[in-house]
N, C-alpha and C positions, 0 to 999 in steps of 0.2 A: 536421390535430390528431392524424390515425393514425399520421404520422409521427413526431409529439414521444414519441408514446406508445412505439415501437419504441424508440428511441432507449432513453426513461426507462429501457425491461426491461433494454434492452442493459446501460444504467448498474448496476442491480442486480447484475444476474449477475456483472458484473467486478471492482463491491465486496464482494461476497458471498463472493465465491472465496475463500478460507484461503491465505493468503499468510505473507508480510513485516511486513505491515502491522499485517494483523489479530495477529499473536502477541507485540507492541513495542506494542499494541495492549490485550491482555491484560497482557504485563509491567507495564505503567505503572498498569494501572486495579487491577490486585491491592492494591496498598499504599495506593495516593493519590487512588482513588472515580475520580465521573464526569470531571474537569475534566480530570484530566491526561491518561487516556484518548482526551479527547474532542480535545481537540488535538494527538495521534497521526493522530488521521486527520481534521483541520483541515487540517494540513501534508501532512498526504498528497494534501492536494485540488490544491497546487502542479505536482504532475509531473503528475499526472490532466490537468490544464489545459493543461500545456505540450504536451504527449506529440498529446495529442488535437488539437490549434491544430494542430501540426506534421503527426500524422498527414491529418489531413480537406483541410491545405492540400495533402498530397501534395509538401514537400517535394523535393525529387529522391530522392522517395521514401524518404525520411527520409538524405538523404546516401547515398543505396548501402548504409545498414546495416552494417555491417560496418569503418566508418572511424567507427561511435558505438558497436557493440556492443561491439569489444573494448577500448574503454575504462571503461565503463559495467557490462562486469562486471566490471574484476580490482578497479575501484574497490568497485563493488555487493558482489562479495564478499570484500572485506577488512573492508570495513563491516560483513559480517554477521559473519565469526567474531570481530572485537569484541564485538558484542552478546552472539557465544554466549558469550564468554568473560566477558563483565560480568552477564549473565543466573545463569551459575552460581556466580560469586562471591557476586553477590543474594542467590542461596536461601541459601547458608550462614549469614546473618547472620538472626539476632533481627528480626521485622519490628514488632515494637512497640515496638526500640530505637532507632529511626531513620527519618528522613523522609523520602517519596518526593524533596524538594526537594536532597537530599543526594548522587541519581542526579547524575554531573556535565553530563550537555549536557539540553536544556530534552526536553522530548514533542516540543512545536512541529518544533524541529529535526531530531529524530529521525524523524519521518513526511516532511518534507520529504528529507531525505537516500535517505531507504527508496524513497521515489518516482520519484525523477526519476533515480537510479542502481541501477534496477530491467528490467535488458532484455528479461523478455517485457512490459514494456508499450511498450516500441519495437516492438516485434514484432505486438503485439497492434494497435495506428493501423498501422503499416506497410500491414496485408492489408486491416483496417478499410476505411480511406482510400479506398481503392481497389474497392471491393469493395461500393459503395451499388445497385447495379446486384438486388442481392439482396435489396433492400430496398423497389424497386420505383421506385428511382432510378436510369435508365440516361446521365440529363448532369444532375446536378447542377448549384447555382447557387447566390450565396450566399445566398440567404433558404432555403435546402435545411442547407446549412452548420452556418448558425445554427442552423434549430432543431433540426440533430440533437443540436448544443452543447452548446445549452440547455436538453434533454432528458435528456443524458450529466451535465449538473453539476447540474440539480434535481434526481437522484438520487442523485448522489456524496454532495451535502449531506444528505439527511432521511438517506442512511445512516449516516453521522459520530456523529448523534444517536442511530438503534438502534443500532449498534455498543456505541457506549461507554454506551448505559442500559444496555444487556443485561451488558457484563461488568460493572458496576457492580452491577448486580441479582444475579450471581452468586457476589461476593465480599466484597459489606460486610461479612457477618458471617460469614467463611472464617478458618480458623482458621489456628496457626504451620504446620502440618504439609503442610495443603491448600494455600497461599501459597508454600510452599516445593519442595514438587514442582511445580506448577505454574512458578514460576522456575525449576527444570530441566530439564520439559518444552519449555518457550520457547527452552532454551539449547540440547538436540536439536535443534530446528527450525531455527534459525538456522545451525548448524555444516552442517547437511545440507543446505540449500539452498543453502549459500554450497558444500560442495562441489557439487551439482550446478550451480551459477552456471559455475563452473570447466569440471567435466568438458564441458559445451556446445559451453563457449569452444572447447576443443583435439580436437572428436572432428566 
C-alpha cells in the first residue's frame, strides 16, 4: 500500500509540473471550457502510459535513448512551433465570434501528440525505471511494476479532472482582453519550449 502511495504522489508531481500539456489545456479551456480542457489532459494519458510501461520494463534503457530522443525532439519541437503560431493567430481573433470547434485539430489529439513526442517523458521514465531501489524496491518483480503503474496512472487520471476544472473555473467568466493575453502567453511558452527542446538536442 505504501508503494502505491509513493507512486501516486510521484504521479501528482509529474503531472502538476507546468509544461506543454498544461499550456495546451489552458489554451483549449479558455474559450471551450471544461470539456476541451479535459480532452487535452485525457489525451496526454496515452503518452504517460506508453512511456511508463516502456520505462518500467526497461526496454533496452528505452532503446538507448538517443535513438528515440533525436526524432522525438525534432517532431516535438516542430509541433510546439506550430502551436505557438496557432496560439498567436487565435489570440488576435474575437473570442465571442468563433467556436472552439473551429480549431483545426481536436484537443484529444493535441494531448496525445504532445505527450508522446515530449522527450522529457522519455528521460523521466528511463531514469525512474532503473531507480526502484530509491523507493525501497531493490529487486522489483511484476507485482511491483503493476502497483507502481496503477498508482501513477490513478493520480494522472485524477489530475486530468482537477486541471480541467481549475482552468474552467478561472476562465469561464474571463473577458476578451484576458483571453487574448492568455493565448499570447501560451504562444510564448510553446515557442520557448520548442527552442529549448532543439537547444538540448544540439548541445
